N, C-alpha and C positions, 0 to 999 in steps of 0.2 A: 480810700482808692479802690480797697475791694466790697465795700457795701455800695458806694455811688455807683460803680457799675452793673451790680444785677440788681441793685435798684432801677438805671435806667434802663436794663433790658430791660426786665419785668415790665417797666412802664411802655416802651417800644413793643413788645409782642403787644399790652392790653389795647395801644391804638390800634396797632393794624386788625387785631381782632375784633373789635370795636367800628372803625372808619373802613378800613379798606376791604375786611370779609375776606382774612386769610390767617389761617391756624399754622402752626411751627407746634410737630412734638418735641415732648421734654429733650429730648437731646441735642434735640436742631438748639430752642434755646437758650439749652447748657455751653453749644458749641459758640454762638452769637459770643456768649458771656464771657469768654475763655479770650475768645477773637476781641472781643471790644479789649478787654486786662489788658491785652497784648499789644492792641496799638497805644492806646493814654500810658502804658507804662515805657514804649522805644520813644515816644514821645517825651517822656519826662527824664528820663535817665539815660538821656538816649549817650552821654560816654559812661555811663557806667553800664554795661552787659552782665557781667556776673550779678549784679544786684539783681536785673530781670529775673534770671535763672533760678536768681536764690527762691524769689519772691514765688518765682509759677513752681518750682517746687516745692516748696511747703504747703499747698497748695492740695 
């Protein structure tokens, strides 16, 4: 799930740069990746809050 999140974030950044003429710095890309990962985790593990916190803490 982490690799898919990284891949998706990079793909979206690529599309923004190629088609929308928008650039984000590295910190913004990292933040988008973490926020996307949190969103995915809360949707998948909505009943297991401790699991989400453990996964985020191990990154």
